[in-house]
C-alpha positions as CSV (number, residue, x, y, z in Angstrom):
1,X,1.0,35.9,7.2
2,X,3.6,33.0,5.8
3,X,4.8,32.5,2.0
4,X,3.3,30.2,0.0
5,X,5.5,27.8,-1.6
6,X,4.9,26.4,-5.0
7,X,5.8,22.8,-6.1
8,X,6.9,22.7,-9.6
9,X,6.2,19.3,-11.9
10,X,9.4,17.6,-11.4
11,X,9.1,18.1,-7.7
12,X,5.4,16.6,-7.7
13,X,7.2,13.6,-9.4
14,X,9.8,13.5,-6.8
15,X,7.2,13.6,-4.1
16,X,4.8,10.7,-5.8
17,X,7.6,8.4,-6.1
18,X,8.9,9.1,-9.5
19,X,5.3,8.7,-11.0
20,X,5.5,9.0,-15.1
21,X,4.6,12.3,-16.7
22,X,1.5,10.9,-18.3
23,X,0.1,9.0,-15.3
24,X,0.4,12.5,-13.6
25,X,-1.6,14.6,-16.8
26,X,-4.3,11.5,-16.4
27,X,-4.4,12.0,-12.8
28,X,-4.7,15.6,-13.4
29,X,-7.4,15.1,-16.6
30,X,-9.5,13.1,-14.0
31,X,-9.0,15.4,-10.7
32,X,-7.5,12.7,-8.6
33,X,-4.7,15.1,-7.8
34,X,-5.1,18.6,-6.5
35,X,-5.9,21.5,-9.4
36,X,-2.5,22.8,-10.4
37,X,-2.2,26.9,-10.7
38,X,-0.8,27.4,-14.7
39,X,1.5,29.9,-14.8
40,X,3.6,30.5,-18.1
41,X,2.5,27.5,-19.5
42,X,3.6,25.2,-16.5
43,X,1.9,23.8,-13.8
44,X,2.5,24.5,-10.0
45,X,0.8,23.2,-6.7
46,X,0.4,24.7,-3.3
47,X,3.3,22.9,-1.1
48,X,0.8,23.0,1.7
49,X,-2.4,21.9,-0.2
50,X,-0.2,18.8,-1.9
51,X,1.2,17.8,1.7
52,X,-2.5,17.6,2.9
53,X,-3.5,15.7,0.0
54,X,-0.8,12.9,0.3
55,X,-1.2,12.8,3.6
56,X,-5.3,12.4,2.9
57,X,-4.4,9.3,0.8
58,X,-1.8,8.0,3.0
59,X,-4.7,7.7,5.6
60,X,-6.8,6.0,3.0
61,X,-4.7,3.5,1.8
62,X,-3.7,2.4,5.6
63,X,-7.1,1.9,6.5
64,X,-7.7,-0.4,3.4
65,X,-7.8,-4.0,4.6
66,X,-5.7,-6.2,1.8
67,X,-5.6,-9.3,3.2
């Protein structure tokens, strides 16, 4: 059994290219991000789930024909 690694809000911002806090909260509200765990009033994301979400969205973006 592997350990679950949790990513905090600041680490999430780094992984999303420095995205603004307000944009992240809006994405959470509109369910455009994986749902976080809320522990002690703070938000955490499971690293594996977040990595899968990022890869999925990169594939979607790569498949768009913008030309």
